[in-house]
C-alpha positions in Angstrom: -6.3 13.2 1.6 -2.9 13.2 -0.1 -2.8 12.3 -3.8 -1.5 8.8 -3.5 0.1 9.0 -7.0 2.9 11.2 -5.6 4.2 9.3 -2.5 7.9 9.8 -3.1 9.3 9.1 0.3 8.6 7.1 3.4 8.2 10.2 5.4 5.2 11.2 3.2 3.5 8.0 4.3 4.2 8.9 8.0 2.9 12.4 7.4 -0.3 11.0 6.0 -0.7 8.7 9.0 -0.2 11.6 11.5 -2.1 14.4 9.8 -4.8 12.7 7.8 -5.9 9.8 9.8 -8.2 9.8 12.8 -6.8 8.9 16.2 -8.8 5.6 16.0 -7.1 4.7 12.7 -3.7 5.7 14.1 -4.3 3.4 17.1 -5.4 0.6 14.9 -2.3 0.8 12.7 -0.2 1.8 15.7 3.0 0.1 14.6 3.1 1.7 11.1 5.4 4.7 12.0 8.0 2.5 13.6 7.8 -0.1 10.9 8.2 2.6 8.2 11.3 3.9 9.9 13.0 0.6 10.7 11.9 -2.0 8.1 11.6 -2.5 4.4 8.4 -1.4 2.7 7.3 -5.0 2.1 7.1 -5.6 5.8 5.0 -2.5 6.3 2.7 -3.5 3.5 2.3 -7.0 4.9 1.4 -5.4 8.3 -1.1 -3.1 6.7 -3.0 -5.9 5.0 -2.9 -8.2 8.0 -4.5 -5.4 10.1 -7.0 -4.7 7.3 -8.1 -8.3 7.1 -8.6 -8.4 10.9 -10.7 -5.2 10.6 -12.8 -6.7 7.9 -13.5 -9.8 9.9 -14.3 -7.6 12.9 -16.7 -5.6 10.8 -18.6 -8.7 9.8 -18.7 -10.0 13.3 -19.9 -6.7 14.7 -22.6 -6.5 12.0 -23.9 -10.0 12.9 -23.9 -9.3 16.6 -25.2 -5.7 16.6 -27.7 -5.8 13.7 -29.0 -9.4 14.1 -28.3 -9.9 17.8 -26.6 -13.2 17.2 -24.8 -14.9 20.0 -21.3 -13.3 20.1 -19.5 -16.6 20.7 -21.4 -18.3 17.9 -20.7 -15.5 15.5 -17.0 -15.4 16.3 -16.6 -19.2 15.9 -18.5 -19.1 12.6 -16.3 -16.3 11.2 -13.1 -17.8 12.6 -13.8 -21.0 10.6 -14.4 -19.3 7.4 -11.7 -18.6 4.8 -13.0 -15.3 3.5 -11.7 -14.3 0.1 -11.8 -10.7 -1.1 -14.9 -11.3 -3.2 -16.5 -13.2 -0.3 -16.0 -10.3 2.0 -17.8 -7.9 -0.3 -20.8 -10.3 -0.6 -20.9 -11.0 3.1 -20.7 -7.3 3.9 -23.5 -6.5 1.5 -25.6 -9.3 3.0 -25.0 -8.2 6.6 -25.2 -4.5 6.2 -27.6 -4.2 3.2 -25.2 -1.8 1.4 -21.9 -2.1 -0.3 -18.6 -0.8 1.1 -17.7 2.6 -0.5 -17.1 2.0 -4.2 -14.3 4.6 -4.5 -12.5 2.9 -1.7 -13.0 -0.6 -3.1 -11.7 0.6 -6.5 -8.5 2.0 -5.0 -8.0 -1.0 -2.7 -7.8 -3.2 -5.8 -4.7 -1.4 -6.9 -3.1 -1.9 -3.4 -4.1 -5.5 -3.5 -2.2 -6.1 -6.7 0.9 -4.6 -5.1 0.3 -6.7 -1.9 0.0 -9.9 -4.1 3.2 -9.2 -5.8 5.0 -8.9 -2.5 3.4 -12.1 -1.1 4.3 -14.0 -4.2 8.0 -13.1 -4.2 7.9 -10.4 -6.8 9.5 -7.0 -6.3 7.2 -4.0 -6.9 8.9 -0.6 -6.9 9.1 1.3 -3.7 6.7 4.0 -4.9 4.0 1.5 -5.6 4.4 0.0 -2.1 4.2 3.4 -0.5 1.1 4.2 -2.5 -0.5 0.9 -1.5 0.1 1.7 2.2 -1.6 5.1 1.8 -4.5 3.5 -0.1 -5.1 1.1 2.9 -5.2 4.1 5.2 -7.7 5.8 2.9 -9.7 2.6 2.7 -9.8 2.4 6.5 -11.0 6.0 6.7 -13.8 5.3 4.1 -14.9 2.2 5.9 -15.0 4.0 9.3 -17.2 6.7 7.8 -20.1 4.2 7.2 -19.6 1.7 10.0 -22.1 0.5 12.6 -20.6 0.7 16.1 -19.9 -2.5 17.8 
């Protein structure tokens, strides 16, 4: 995948999306190309993390239902009531799946989370950092999909 330290233009993000992401990831982040072309990067980054957090919740749900055969409605209600913080997700993931998410992806995601936090708290990270964070989320999605359990 592209070296995310050299994301100099929005079109590079779009190229990564179209050429380096699976169809499944493209469908999941389906609005990214249009957002990149029409909106500021902070909007795009917010979208990416909103979708990422939905995917993380779905991964936990699928793990509960598939691996432990829990009632789907009960599992969904339980997860919906939880406020899952970043560190809680990692613990729950390990508990449910008996292995950690890919460590290289987690390490890179921390960098993107710092940029996301800056945006969400009214700070103004530079555009290159926001583009890099968007690409990191795409790479994280790819890494997570490589070890997933089908739902």
